[in-house]
C-alpha angles and dihedrals in degrees: 000000000000114000119257112225117251116209116190124173104164099053098244098313109133134164108224099017100231089139094068098061114110131181131222121216088255092052092049090050088052091051098248090143086060098048089045089069093051109277124250086108101174104027100042094044093052091042091059091054093047091049093049094047089050087055094053107274108158130190092250093057123103108235133198121205107201109205092007093172113179093346100268089157095018093072090062096039093050090056093046100045125068113267112285095015098105118086130174145172136190136179092237115074095188094056091051091052092047092050095044094049102035108025102042125071123227088257092053092049088054087056093046114054111208088239088066091071134053140156119245134179095204107039095268099182098173113126095150093257138085123244134224097200141006141179137203106193115186093347100109088049089069106039137066124263092255089053087053091051090050092048093052091047095052096042090050088059092063101039123101116239104274091023116139130226117194119199136175129214141170106259133199125187121263092256095052107117113256093225095049121107140173129217090274108022131066137167094225106033143032124323091042131201123197142190114244088244090059092061092045089051092053090051093056093075091067136045095272131135105215123219128173117223101167114180108041099173098265109183091236095041087243133144131005126250132229129191121219117192117197111238121209110257 
């Protein structure tokens, strides 16, 4: 298998440390590389494709999958897009390798050059091309607000004017107490919840037009969606 590029800027310091997870052959055979990206392997992957097509994604578009993992959505997008038009990155190099080798068919690997994917610890989205559309599904749910701001900033650099970036997050209402948490969601640690105004704030450091979508038909009824449209500078 061709080697997937590994880009590391912060010398192994990650918060949270998703980059350090590795997978044995036995774990891959048991599907651990699938559950690592959140489960719902078939339904959520296909739902992302259906959502994006409903929002105007066309085969000739260049598409960026932010936090693409083991290609849960990528498998569907690779088949839909013209060959070479799918790109993706993830913080975890091992999950990319597991997905590329075990989840993609030979035909799909022909449509996805290995240079179209890399791991990155700081949302390095530079593939030397500009993108028409992108998605970060269940990425902002697991990173701090400053990580979100950095992600938006770096993705904006590679989007065409008018290009659209969709992203999901765990939302609570404006009157939800800042210090309140559930068993699985916190304001200060993984998994994170946010106010809508938090996500809007993060977008203001880059040339994005912010629009709130909210419910996007997620099979589990989870997470809300925002739409970021790249403004001309």
